[in-house]
C-alpha positions in Angstrom: 100.9 97.1 121.0 101.8 95.1 117.9 100.3 93.9 114.6 97.4 91.4 114.9 98.7 89.6 111.9 102.2 88.8 110.6 103.0 91.1 107.7 105.8 91.3 105.2 106.9 94.8 104.0 108.4 94.8 100.5 109.4 97.3 97.9 108.7 96.7 94.2 109.3 99.2 91.5 109.5 102.1 94.0 106.2 101.1 95.7 106.2 99.9 99.3 103.5 97.4 100.3 102.7 95.2 103.2 100.8 91.9 103.0 99.8 89.3 105.6 101.9 86.1 105.4 101.5 82.6 106.5 98.3 81.6 108.2 97.5 85.2 108.8 97.0 85.7 105.1 93.5 84.2 105.6 92.7 86.9 108.2 93.7 89.8 106.1 93.6 89.3 102.3 94.3 92.8 101.3 97.5 94.8 100.7 98.6 98.0 102.3 100.3 100.6 100.1 102.7 102.5 102.4 105.0 105.4 102.3 108.4 105.1 104.0 107.2 106.3 107.3 104.2 104.0 107.4 106.5 101.1 106.4 108.8 101.9 109.3 105.8 101.9 111.7 104.6 98.5 110.4 108.1 97.2 110.9 108.2 98.5 114.5 104.8 96.9 115.1 106.2 93.5 114.2 107.4 93.4 117.8 105.6 94.5 120.9 106.2 98.2 121.2 104.6 101.3 122.7 103.4 104.5 121.2 106.1 106.3 123.1 108.9 104.1 121.7 107.6 104.5 118.1 107.2 108.3 118.6 110.7 108.6 119.9 112.2 106.6 117.0 110.3 108.7 114.5 111.3 112.0 116.1 114.9 110.9 115.9 114.6 109.9 112.3 112.5 112.9 111.2 114.1 115.6 113.4 113.0 118.3 111.0 109.3 117.6 111.9 107.7 118.9 115.0 107.1 116.2 117.6 103.4 117.2 117.8 103.0 116.6 114.0 104.7 113.2 114.3 102.4 112.2 117.2 99.3 113.2 115.2 100.5 111.3 112.1 101.3 108.2 114.2 97.9 108.4 116.0 96.1 108.6 112.7 98.0 105.7 111.1 97.5 103.5 114.2 93.7 104.3 114.1 93.6 103.2 110.4 95.4 100.0 111.3 93.0 99.4 114.2 89.9 100.1 112.0 91.2 97.4 109.6 91.6 94.9 112.5 95.4 94.9 112.1 96.4 96.3 115.5 96.5 94.2 118.7 96.7 96.5 121.7 
């Protein structure tokens, strides 16, 4: 899976956001306000990746969290992206 639109992730004044860029800015005119974890997921989705690859990377990065919690959070965020039409499966 990957993003359906090309997005740039940026940080400004401590806030992390993602916006569609290039021709894709006509497809998605909004902006996503992200936390650090969501930003990392968006960055991973810039390339074709799998749920398992993202889950493994997040578990390594956030080893204090239970893998089940990470899987649930990842699933919820991917559903949100899909609802917005931002996820290509």
